[in-house]
C-alpha positions as CSV (number, residue, x, y, z in Angstrom):
1,M,87.0,126.3,49.0
2,Y,89.7,124.7,51.0
3,I,92.9,126.6,51.9
4,K,96.0,124.5,52.8
5,E,98.4,125.9,55.4
6,I,101.9,124.7,55.5
7,I,104.1,125.2,58.5
8,Q,107.9,125.0,58.0
9,I,110.0,124.4,61.1
10,E,113.6,125.1,61.0
11,N,116.5,125.3,63.6
12,I,114.5,124.3,66.6
13,T,115.0,121.2,68.7
14,V,112.3,118.7,69.5
15,E,112.3,120.0,73.2
16,E,111.8,123.6,72.1
17,L,108.9,122.7,70.0
18,K,107.4,120.6,72.7
19,N,107.7,123.7,75.0
20,E,106.2,126.0,72.7
21,L,103.3,123.6,72.1
22,I,102.7,123.2,75.8
23,I,102.8,126.9,76.3
24,E,100.1,127.5,73.6
25,F,98.0,124.6,74.9
26,K,97.9,126.2,78.3
27,Q,96.9,129.5,77.0
28,L,94.1,128.0,75.0
29,L,93.0,126.0,78.0
30,K,93.0,129.1,80.3
31,S,90.9,131.0,77.8
32,F,88.4,128.1,77.5
33,L,88.2,127.9,81.2
34,E,87.6,131.6,81.5
35,Q,84.7,131.6,79.0
36,Q,83.0,128.6,80.9
37,E,83.2,130.7,84.2
38,K,81.5,133.5,82.4
39,A,78.8,131.3,80.9
40,D,78.0,129.9,84.5
41,E,77.7,133.4,85.9
42,L,74.6,133.9,88.0
43,L,72.2,136.6,86.7
44,T,69.7,138.6,88.5
45,R,66.0,138.7,87.3
46,Q,66.7,142.3,85.7
47,E,69.8,141.2,84.1
48,T,68.1,137.9,82.7
49,A,65.1,140.2,81.4
50,N,67.4,142.7,79.8
51,I,69.4,139.8,77.9
52,L,66.1,138.3,76.8
53,K,64.6,141.6,76.0
54,V,61.4,140.8,78.1
55,S,59.6,142.2,80.9
56,L,59.8,140.8,84.5
57,V,56.2,139.5,84.2
58,T,57.2,137.5,81.2
59,L,60.3,136.2,82.7
60,W,58.4,135.0,85.7
61,D,55.7,133.3,83.4
62,W,58.6,131.5,81.6
63,T,60.1,130.5,84.8
64,K,56.7,129.2,86.2
65,K,56.3,127.3,82.8
66,D,59.8,125.8,83.1
67,V,60.8,127.5,79.9
68,L,63.6,129.0,81.8
69,P,65.4,127.2,84.7
70,A,65.8,129.5,87.9
71,Y,67.5,129.1,91.2
72,R,66.3,130.4,94.6
73,I,69.2,131.6,96.7
74,G,67.5,132.6,100.0
75,Y,64.9,135.1,98.9
76,K,66.5,135.8,95.6
77,V,66.0,134.2,92.3
78,R,69.0,133.9,90.0
79,Y,69.4,132.3,86.5
80,K,72.6,130.8,85.0
81,K,73.8,132.7,81.9
82,S,74.5,129.6,80.0
83,E,71.1,128.3,80.7
84,V,69.5,131.7,79.7
85,L,71.3,131.7,76.4
86,E,70.5,127.9,75.7
87,S,66.8,128.8,76.4
88,L,66.9,131.7,74.2
89,K,67.8,129.5,71.3
90,K,64.8,127.2,72.1
91,I,62.3,130.1,72.5
92,N,63.5,131.4,68.9
93,R,63.2,128.1,67.2
94,F,60.1,127.9,64.9
95,K,57.9,125.0,65.5
């Protein structure tokens, strides 16, 4: 079903409309960028295991098998949240 929306603009100048659109666009862009920053957040091994609902042993096995990309920072292993979520989609896919 298709719902058609009609927007009627009255008593506003072109300049006011332009300013309103710019403000809305900036808010949408800011929201998008905040979501991107959260998606690229680095997770610890425990946080990653909790998201995937697996043990640390299984997480390590998946990391060794390149199922899940990991990053070593000094002696610590970290995972990008966006890559964890993407890997989860691949893991859950039936073959």
